[in-house]
C-alpha positions in Angstrom: 37.4 0.1 22.0 38.1 -1.0 18.4 34.2 -0.2 17.6 35.0 3.2 18.8 38.3 3.3 16.1 35.7 2.4 13.5 33.1 5.1 13.9 35.4 7.4 13.0 35.7 6.3 9.7 32.0 7.4 9.7 31.9 11.1 11.4 32.1 9.7 14.9 34.2 13.0 16.8 35.0 11.0 19.7 38.5 9.3 19.6 40.3 6.1 21.2 42.3 9.0 22.2 39.9 11.3 23.6 38.1 8.7 25.3 40.9 7.2 27.5 41.8 10.9 27.8 38.3 11.2 29.1 37.9 8.3 31.4 42.0 8.9 32.5 40.3 12.5 34.1 37.4 10.7 35.9 39.1 8.2 37.1 42.6 10.7 39.0 41.1 14.3 38.8 38.9 14.3 41.8 41.8 13.5 43.5 44.5 15.5 42.6 44.6 17.6 45.8 43.1 15.6 48.5 44.1 12.5 50.4 42.9 9.2 48.1 40.8 7.0 50.3 40.7 2.8 49.6 38.5 3.0 47.0 39.2 5.0 44.5 43.6 3.8 45.3 41.4 0.5 44.2 40.1 1.7 41.2 42.8 3.5 39.5 45.3 0.8 40.7 43.2 -1.3 38.5 42.6 1.5 36.0 46.2 1.4 35.0 46.4 -2.3 35.4 44.0 -2.3 32.6 46.1 0.2 30.3 49.1 -1.8 31.0 47.4 -4.8 29.4 45.8 -3.0 26.3 49.2 -1.4 25.3 50.5 -4.6 25.5 53.0 -3.9 28.1 51.7 -6.4 30.7 52.5 -10.3 31.6 48.7 -10.4 30.2 48.7 -8.6 27.2 44.6 -8.6 26.9 43.8 -9.9 23.0 42.4 -8.2 20.4 43.3 -4.4 21.5 43.9 -2.4 17.8 46.8 -0.3 17.1 44.6 3.0 17.8 44.0 1.8 21.1 46.7 0.5 22.4 48.6 4.3 21.6 45.5 6.2 23.0 47.0 3.4 26.7 50.2 3.9 26.1 49.6 7.7 25.7 47.1 7.7 29.0 50.4 5.6 31.1 53.2 8.0 30.0 50.2 11.4 31.2 49.9 9.2 34.4 53.1 8.7 35.5 54.2 12.1 34.2 51.1 13.0 37.0 52.3 11.0 39.7 55.9 12.5 39.2 54.5 15.7 39.4 51.9 15.4 42.7 53.5 13.1 45.5 50.6 13.3 47.8 49.3 15.2 50.6 49.4 12.7 52.8 51.4 9.1 53.9 49.0 6.7 52.0 48.5 8.9 49.8 52.2 9.1 49.1 52.7 5.6 49.2 50.0 4.9 47.3 51.5 7.1 44.6 54.8 5.4 44.8 53.5 2.7 44.4 51.1 4.0 41.2 54.4 4.8 39.6 56.6 1.5 40.4 53.8 0.0 38.2 53.8 2.3 35.4 57.9 2.4 35.1 57.8 -1.0 35.4 55.7 -1.1 32.7 57.3 1.5 30.6 61.1 -0.7 30.9 
């Protein structure tokens, strides 16, 4: 992520914030109107865990991330929290999964 941040100095228009937003869309967008299968549940939970670590909010904060990367990760954590709050799910499994996501996000932000 630091390499992407550094490349902005040389005219790269694709920012860390844009990259993390695109990645969040790829991980979550397909599942907002349907049930989330087990594979995608694992993907989403792993993605959130990684964002929490990058932002420096977890027990295993990932070293070596620059401040813009930490800020971008935090922005996505807040965005996902809002999306999860506004869309609890269409079936029991998805509701349980989204409740799990919400709990992890709230715990990280406290």
